[in-house]
C-alpha positions in Angstrom: 19.3 14.6 5.0 18.7 16.4 1.8 20.4 14.1 -0.7 21.8 10.6 -1.1 24.9 9.9 0.9 26.7 8.2 -1.9 27.6 9.8 -5.3 24.9 10.0 -7.8 25.0 7.8 -10.9 24.5 9.2 -14.3 21.7 7.9 -16.6 22.8 5.8 -19.5 22.7 7.5 -22.9 20.0 5.1 -24.0 17.8 6.0 -21.0 18.4 9.7 -21.5 17.5 9.4 -25.2 14.3 7.5 -24.4 13.2 10.1 -21.8 14.0 12.9 -24.2 11.9 11.3 -27.0 9.0 10.7 -24.6 9.0 14.2 -23.3 9.2 15.5 -26.8 6.1 13.5 -27.6 4.3 14.9 -24.6 5.3 18.5 -25.6 4.1 17.8 -29.2 0.7 16.6 -27.8 0.7 19.7 -25.6 0.6 21.9 -28.7 -2.8 20.6 -29.5 -4.0 20.5 -25.9 -1.8 20.8 -22.8 -4.5 19.2 -20.7 -4.5 16.0 -22.8 -1.5 14.2 -21.2 -0.7 13.2 -17.6 3.1 12.5 -17.2 4.3 10.5 -14.2 7.9 9.7 -13.4 9.0 6.9 -11.1 12.4 5.5 -10.0 11.2 1.9 -10.2 10.1 -0.3 -13.1 6.7 -1.9 -13.6 7.1 -5.7 -13.0 3.8 -6.8 -14.5 0.4 -5.8 -15.9 -1.3 -9.2 -15.2 -3.8 -8.7 -12.3 -3.3 -12.4 -11.4 0.1 -11.7 -10.1 0.0 -7.9 -9.4 1.2 -7.5 -5.8 3.4 -4.4 -5.8 2.7 -0.7 -5.9 4.5 -0.1 -9.2 2.3 -2.6 -11.0 -0.8 -1.8 -9.0 -0.9 1.9 -9.9 -1.3 0.9 -13.6 -3.4 -2.2 -13.3 -6.1 -0.4 -11.2 -6.6 2.0 -14.0 -6.7 -0.6 -16.8 -8.9 -3.1 -14.9 -11.7 -3.0 -12.4 -12.8 -5.1 -9.4 -16.3 -6.2 -8.3 -16.2 -3.7 -5.5 -14.2 -0.6 -4.6 -13.8 1.8 -1.6 -16.3 4.6 -1.2 -14.7 8.1 -1.3 -11.8 8.3 1.2 -13.2 5.6 3.5 -10.8 2.7 4.5 -13.6 0.3 5.2 -16.8 1.4 3.4 -17.3 -0.4 0.1 -19.2 0.6 -3.1 -20.3 -1.2 -6.2 -18.1 -1.3 -9.3 -18.4 -4.2 -11.7 -21.0 -5.7 -9.3 -24.1 -3.6 -8.7 -25.4 -5.4 -5.6 -24.8 -8.5 -3.6 -26.5 -10.6 -0.9 -25.1 -12.7 1.9 -26.5 -16.1 2.9 -25.9 -19.4 4.6 -24.6 -17.7 7.8 -21.9 -15.8 5.9 -20.8 -18.7 3.8 -22.5 -17.7 0.5 -22.3 -14.4 -1.5 -24.3 -13.7 -4.7 -23.3 -10.8 -6.9 -25.4 -9.1 -9.5 -23.1 -7.9 -12.3 -23.2 -4.7 -14.2 -24.6 -4.8 -17.7 -23.4 -3.0 -20.8 -19.7 -3.1 -19.9 -17.1 -3.7 -22.5 -13.5 -4.9 -22.3 -10.8 -3.0 -24.2 -11.1 -5.6 -27.0 -14.7 -4.9 -27.5 -15.8 -8.1 -25.8 -18.8 -7.9 -23.5 -18.2 -8.3 -19.7 -20.1 -11.4 -18.6 -20.3 -13.6 -15.5 -18.0 -16.1 -17.3 -15.2 -13.5 -17.1 -15.5 -13.2 -13.3 -15.7 -16.9 -12.9 -12.6 -17.4 -15.0 -10.7 -14.7 -13.2 -11.2 -16.1 -9.7 -10.7 -19.7 -10.8 -7.4 -18.6 -12.5 -6.3 -16.8 -9.4 -7.0 -19.9 -7.2 -5.3 -22.2 -9.7 -2.1 -20.2 -10.3 -1.7 -18.6 -6.8 2.0 -17.9 -7.1 4.1 -16.5 -4.3 4.4 -13.3 -6.2 0.7 -12.6 -6.1 -1.9 -11.7 -3.5 -4.1 -14.7 -4.3 -3.1 -16.4 -1.1 -5.6 -14.4 1.0 -8.4 -15.0 -1.5 -7.5 -18.7 -1.4 -7.7 -18.7 2.4 -11.3 -17.4 2.2 -12.4 -19.7 -0.6 -10.4 -22.9 -0.1 -9.4 -22.6 3.6 -5.7 -22.5 2.7 -3.3 -19.9 1.3 -1.4 -22.6 -0.7 -1.9 -23.7 -4.2 -2.5 -27.3 -5.4 1.2 -28.0 -5.7 1.7 -27.3 -2.1 -1.6 -28.5 -0.7 -2.7 -31.8 -2.4 -6.2 -31.6 -0.9 -7.0 -28.9 -3.4 -8.9 -30.4 -6.3 -10.6 -29.0 -9.4 -14.0 -29.8 -7.9 -13.2 -27.7 -4.9 -12.0 -24.7 -7.0 -15.0 -25.0 -9.4 -17.4 -25.3 -6.5 -16.4 -22.2 -4.6 -16.9 -19.8 -7.5 -19.5 -20.4 -10.2 -22.1 -18.6 -12.4 -25.8 -19.1 -11.8 -26.9 -17.6 -15.0 -25.4 -14.1 -15.0 -25.2 -14.1 -11.1 -21.7 -14.8 -9.7 -21.8 -17.1 -6.6 -19.1 -17.7 -4.0 -19.4 -20.5 -1.5 -17.0 -20.2 1.4 -16.0 -23.1 3.7 -16.5 -20.8 6.7 -17.5 -17.2 7.3 -14.8 -14.5 6.6 -15.7 -11.0 7.8 -13.0 -9.6 5.5 -14.2 -11.3 2.3 -15.9 -8.3 0.7 -13.0 -6.1 1.4 -10.6 -8.7 -0.2 -12.7 -8.4 -3.4 -11.8 -4.7 -3.7 -8.1 -5.5 -4.0 -6.6 -4.6 -7.4 -5.2 -8.1 -7.9 -8.7 -9.4 -8.0 -9.6 -7.3 -11.0 -11.7 -9.0 -13.7 -9.9 -10.1 -16.9 -11.2 -10.6 -20.4 -11.4 -14.4 -20.4 -11.9 -14.8 -24.2 -8.9 -12.5 -24.9 -6.8 -14.3 -22.3 -7.5 -17.7 -23.8 -6.9 -16.4 -27.3 -3.4 -15.1 -26.5 -2.3 -18.2 -24.7 -3.3 -18.0 -21.1 -4.9 -21.0 -19.3 -8.0 -22.2 -21.1 -10.1 -22.4 -17.9 -10.9 -26.1 -18.1 -10.5 -29.1 -15.8 -8.4 -30.9 -18.4 -5.6 -28.3 -18.2 -5.8 -26.8 -14.7 -3.0 -28.8 -13.1 -0.4 -27.6 -15.6 -1.4 -24.0 -14.7 -0.9 -24.4 -10.9 1.7 -22.0 -9.6 2.6 -20.8 -13.1 4.7 -17.7 -13.1 2.6 -14.9 -14.5 5.0 -11.9 -14.2 5.8 -12.0 -17.9 2.6 -13.8 -19.0 0.8 -13.1 -22.3 -1.8 -11.1 -20.4 1.0 -9.0 -18.8 2.1 -8.0 -22.3 -1.3 -7.6 -23.8 -3.9 -6.6 -21.1 -7.6 -6.2 -21.7 -9.7 -4.8 -18.8 -12.8 -2.8 -18.4 -11.0 0.2 -16.9 -11.2 3.8 -18.0 -7.8 3.5 -19.7 -6.3 1.0 -22.1 -2.6 0.2 -22.7 -0.9 1.7 -25.7 2.7 0.5 -25.2 5.0 -0.7 -22.5 8.8 -0.6 -22.9 11.6 -1.1 -20.4 11.6 2.7 -19.7 8.1 3.9 -20.3 4.4 3.0 -20.4 1.6 4.9 -22.2 -2.1 4.5 -21.9 -5.1 6.2 -23.5 -8.6 6.9 -22.3 -10.9 4.0 -23.3 -13.7 5.4 -25.6 -16.0 2.4 -24.7 -15.8 2.9 -20.9 -19.1 2.3 -19.3 -18.8 5.0 -16.6 -17.9 8.6 -16.6 -15.3 9.2 -19.2 -11.7 10.1 -18.2 -11.0 13.8 -18.7 -7.3 13.3 -19.4 -6.8 11.6 -22.7 -3.2 10.2 -22.4 -1.1 9.0 -19.5 2.6 8.4 -19.7 4.7 6.7 -17.0 8.5 7.1 -17.3 11.3 5.2 -15.6 13.7 7.9 -14.5 16.2 6.5 -12.0 18.0 9.7 -11.3 16.1 11.8 -8.7 17.7 15.1 -9.9 16.3 14.5 -13.4 12.8 13.8 -12.0 12.8 17.0 -9.9 14.1 19.1 -12.8 11.3 17.8 -15.1 8.7 18.4 -12.3 9.8 22.0 -11.7 9.8 22.7 -15.4 6.3 21.3 -15.8 7.4 18.4 -18.0 6.1 15.9 -15.4 2.8 16.3 -13.4 3.6 13.8 -10.7 7.0 12.3 -9.7 8.5 10.0 -7.1 10.0 12.8 -5.1 12.2 11.0 -2.7 10.1 11.6 0.4 9.1 14.3 2.7 12.5 16.0 3.2 12.8 16.5 -0.5 9.3 18.0 -0.8 9.8 20.2 2.2 13.2 21.6 1.3 13.3 21.5 -2.5 9.7 21.7 -3.8 7.5 23.5 -1.3 6.7 27.0 -2.3 8.0 26.6 -5.9 5.9 28.1 -8.6 3.4 25.7 -10.1 3.8 23.1 -7.4 0.9 22.2 -5.0 1.3 20.3 -1.7 -1.2 18.2 0.3 0.1 17.1 3.7 -0.7 14.9 6.7 -2.4 12.2 4.6 -3.4 9.0 6.4 -0.5 6.5 6.9 -1.6 2.9 6.5 1.8 1.5 5.6 4.2 -0.4 7.8 7.9 -0.7 7.0 11.0 -2.3 8.5 14.3 -3.9 7.6 13.7 -7.7 7.3 16.5 -9.9 8.6 16.9 -13.2 6.8 17.8 -16.0 9.2 18.7 -18.5 6.5 20.2 -16.9 3.4 19.6 -18.9 0.3 22.3 -17.4 -1.9 25.8 -18.5 -1.0 27.3 -16.0 -3.5 26.1 -13.1 -1.4 27.6 -14.0 1.9 31.3 -13.7 1.1 33.4 -16.4 2.8 30.3 -17.9 4.4 32.1 -17.9 7.8 32.5 -15.7 10.8 36.0 -14.7 9.8 35.4 -11.0 9.1 35.2 -11.6 5.3 31.6 -12.7 5.2 28.9 -14.4 7.3 27.4 -17.8 7.7 24.0 -18.3 5.9 22.3 -18.4 9.3 24.1 -15.4 10.8 20.9 -13.5 11.7 19.3 -16.5 13.4 21.2 -15.4 16.5 18.8 -13.1 18.4 21.6 -11.0 19.8 22.8 -10.2 16.2 19.3 -9.0 15.4 19.0 -7.0 18.7 22.3 -5.3 17.9 21.0 -4.1 14.6 17.7 -3.0 16.1 19.4 -1.0 18.9 21.9 0.5 16.4 19.1 2.1 14.2 18.5 5.7 15.2 14.8 6.1 14.6 14.6 9.8 15.9 17.4 10.7 13.5 15.5 9.0 10.7 12.4 10.9 11.5 14.2 14.2 11.4 16.4 13.6 8.4 14.1 11.5 6.2 10.6 12.6 7.3 11.2 16.2 8.3 10.2 15.5 11.9 6.9 13.9 11.0 6.0 10.5 12.4 6.4 8.5 15.6 8.5 5.4 16.5 6.5 2.1 16.3 6.5 -0.9 18.4 5.0 -3.3 15.8 4.6 -3.7 12.1 1.0 -2.5 12.1 -0.2 1.0 11.5 -1.1 2.8 14.7 -4.3 3.9 13.0 -5.5 0.2 12.8 -7.3 -1.8 15.5 -5.0 -4.1 17.4 -2.1 -1.7 17.7 -1.2 -1.3 21.4 0.1 2.2 21.9 1.0 1.4 25.5 3.9 -0.8 24.4 7.3 0.9 24.3 9.0 1.2 20.9 12.6 -0.1 20.5 15.1 2.5 21.6 18.3 3.7 19.8 21.0 2.7 22.2 24.6 2.1 20.9 25.7 0.7 24.3 22.9 -1.9 24.1 23.8 -2.6 20.5 27.5 -3.1 21.5 26.5 -5.5 24.3 24.2 -7.5 22.1 26.9 -7.9 19.4 29.5 -8.9 22.1 27.2 -11.7 23.2 26.3 -12.9 19.6 27.6 -16.2 18.4 29.4 -16.8 21.8 31.5 -13.8 21.3 32.8 -14.7 17.8 31.0 -11.8 16.1 32.8 -9.2 18.2 36.1 -11.0 18.0 36.2 -11.7 14.2 33.8 -9.1 12.8 31.6 -9.6 9.7 30.9 -8.4 6.2 27.4 -8.4 4.9 25.2 -6.8 2.1 22.1 -4.8 2.7 20.0 -3.9 -0.3 17.8 -0.9 -1.2 15.6 0.0 -4.1 17.6 1.9 -6.7 16.6 5.5 -6.9 14.8 5.6 -3.5 16.4 8.3 -1.4 14.5 7.3 1.7 15.6 3.7 1.5 19.2 4.6 0.8 19.3 7.0 3.7 17.9 4.5 6.1 20.4 1.9 5.1 23.2 4.5 5.3 22.2 5.4 8.8 22.2 1.8 9.9 25.6 1.2 8.3 27.1 4.2 9.9 26.1 3.2 13.4 26.9 -0.5 13.1 30.3 0.1 11.7 31.0 2.7 14.4 30.8 -0.1 17.1 33.7 -2.2 15.8 36.2 -1.6 13.0 35.8 -5.2 12.0 32.1 -4.7 11.2 31.4 -4.0 7.5 27.9 -3.3 6.0 27.9 -2.9 2.2 24.9 -1.0 0.8 23.7 -2.4 -2.6 21.2 -0.7 -5.0 19.0 -3.0 -7.1 16.0 -2.6 -9.3 12.6 -3.1 -7.6 11.7 -6.2 -9.7 15.0 -7.9 -8.8 14.5 -7.2 -5.1 11.0 -8.7 -5.4 12.1 -11.9 -7.0 15.3 -12.4 -4.9 13.4 -11.5 -1.7 10.7 -14.1 -2.5 13.5 -16.7 -3.1 15.2 -15.9 0.2 18.2 -14.5 -1.6 18.3 -11.1 0.1 19.9 -10.8 3.6 18.5 -7.4 4.6 16.0 -5.3 2.6 13.3 -2.8 3.4 10.1 -4.8 3.7 6.9 -2.9 3.6 3.2 -3.4 3.4 0.2 -1.3 2.3 -3.2 -2.9 3.3 -4.9 -5.2 0.9 -8.0 -4.9 3.1 -8.7 -3.2 6.4 -8.0 -5.8 9.1 -4.9 -6.1 11.3 -4.4 -9.8 10.3 -3.4 -8.5 6.8 -0.3 -7.1 8.4 0.4 -9.5 11.3 0.0 -12.7 9.4 2.0 -11.2 6.5 5.0 -10.1 8.6 5.2 -12.5 11.4 3.6 -15.9 10.6 5.8 -18.8 9.7 3.6 -19.3 6.6 3.1 -15.5 6.0 3.8 -13.8 2.7 7.2 -12.4 3.8 8.4 -15.6 5.4 10.9 -16.2 2.5 12.6 -12.9 3.5 12.9 -14.0 7.2 13.1 -17.8 7.3 12.2 -18.3 11.0 9.4 -20.2 12.8 8.1 -19.0 16.1 5.4 -21.5 17.3 4.1 -19.2 20.0 3.6 -16.4 17.5 1.9 -18.8 15.1 -0.5 -20.0 17.7 -1.5 -16.4 18.7 -1.8 -15.3 15.1 -4.0 -18.2 14.1 -6.3 -17.6 17.1 -6.6 -13.9 16.3 -7.6 -14.5 12.7 -10.3 -17.0 13.6 -12.1 -15.2 16.4 -14.7 -12.3 16.1 -14.1 -11.3 19.8 -12.6 -7.9 19.4 -11.3 -7.7 23.0 -9.6 -11.1 22.6 -8.1 -10.1 19.3 -6.6 -6.9 20.8 -5.1 -8.9 23.6 -3.5 -11.3 21.2 -2.1 -8.6 19.0 -0.5 -7.0 22.1 1.1 -10.3 23.0 2.3 -10.8 19.5 3.8 -7.3 19.4 5.6 -7.8 22.7 7.2 -11.1 21.7 8.1 -9.9 18.2 9.9 -6.9 19.8 11.8 -9.1 22.3 12.9 -11.4 19.4 13.9 -8.4 17.2 12.6 -9.9 14.0 12.6 -6.6 12.2 14.3 -3.2 12.5 11.2 -1.1 12.7 10.7 2.1 10.7 8.5 4.9 12.2 5.0 6.0 11.1 5.1 8.4 8.2 2.1 10.7 7.5 1.8 11.1 3.8 2.7 14.2 1.8 2.1 14.6 -1.9 3.5 17.2 -4.4 1.8 17.7 -7.8 1.6 20.3 -10.5 -1.1 22.7 -9.7 -2.6 22.3 -13.1 -3.6 18.8 -12.1 -7.1 18.8 -10.5 -8.9 16.2 -8.4 -6.2 15.6 -5.7 -7.1 16.6 -2.2 -7.1 15.3 1.4 -10.8 14.8 1.1 -10.5 12.7 -2.1 -7.4 10.8 -1.0 -7.9 7.1 -0.3 -4.8 5.2 0.6 -6.5 1.9 -0.4 -6.5 3.2 -3.9 -3.8 4.6 -6.2 -0.2 4.4 -5.0 0.7 7.9 -6.3 -2.5 10.1 -6.1 -5.0 8.5 -3.8 -7.5 8.7 -6.7 -7.7 6.9 -10.0 -6.5 8.6 -13.2 -10.1 8.9 -14.4 -10.9 11.2 -11.5 -8.2 13.7 -12.5 -8.3 16.6 -14.9 -5.9 19.3 -16.1 -6.5 23.0 -16.4 
């Protein structure tokens, strides 16, 4: 499928004016040096620039260039770690203590010196706030033994938080309640980037003290002072962020190799045709293309455009199905009368099985992914340990879908029909196409079935999804760290990160998941993950999307992008940080 199935919407005059002005600025800079500016166009907004709540790719692609973590990934390895703000570390007490020697001579963008106190403040702030919109739950699990914050787990005290991360002189010390083999990898996650504590306190963030910590627990950081005025140690510093664009400049005081591209501009361009036009003209160096089919059919072979293909796929995606919708305004009549659905409509397994069987995965692979990829049996990359390739993936079968819907809700679904809303990220052709394919097949079964496709901004989907106010959305995951638990607990546990999008509790899955994340016996873990995958498929908790080998299009004047340099654990758009790129 080469284009959206619904009519394209025109950009507003204000948005067009903003884009035109920004491009004009880029072109003006180009007169003094065309290699001085990197222009990136996206369809989605950037929800936050605060590392303490960064947990989406749009925010992460900026934060990872403004800030730095203690450790990073080495080259294109998914598991091998390298020093960044820490130069070395030691493990002790049977894997329960880590001591980090920190890099000297590092400056924040404010000019403040990087010290151990900044790292101590960062991790304590993450443990204290630990909102549902952040990735701090998995760090809290390692350091406090729970993914919850102190509002939800009353056993968390200031003494516990202060005791698990502290400075011993200029050495940073972590004290874990039990060994965690994934702990070092967790430290490489962008959301654990070190913030400028003096700057943060000055602009109104939590002051880092015991006297005020309780007021900061669970505090929403999406629009925090630090989100608006960041100060990191990264190779780039923020110039300006508006509703439609962001600009950053190479940091002259950066401790490492200086960035070769002086300026970076990210633009919000919802209209795909406008992004492609800018890309083909050379007004944008990187864009959100709309997926493989667009690259293959509209961009491949075009002058000035380079392609790198078959990049490692470490993502997992599916349509989540909310079994207890929290927003009564989005379910029509609220009844099984054909004009809406009850809030717990998807709690019936046969409804979910009907949707799963009605999704044509082979067609999706052909039309969206240009024939690349394979059906999956589980929301875990097939490149990861724990994925059982012997299990059969769900089959597209309209007869099976019809039979499931006929059984659902004691026959009332088939008799009365339903009307429901499914949401996709505005501007995403792949997401829209997937939803359209599902809609077409489901509605073909019964004239009383109605699936409305709704486009929303990414930040709105994130917030509404986290509040349980979306019925069906594409839910995906890129690894925070290289371990199957990062996916399985996230997608399937009753206390997992995506539980608000699902609202179900499966005690058998919970038992298997908890055992798998607490044992170091690889064979046992693999058996458990096979059992989990088998039961999850039987219960049809998600409509599974196939694997999708990566493909990237970029202007051939941009250097530093290659399969050998690409690391899917870094950089949403390029597989490398901005500082590793150059233009010629």
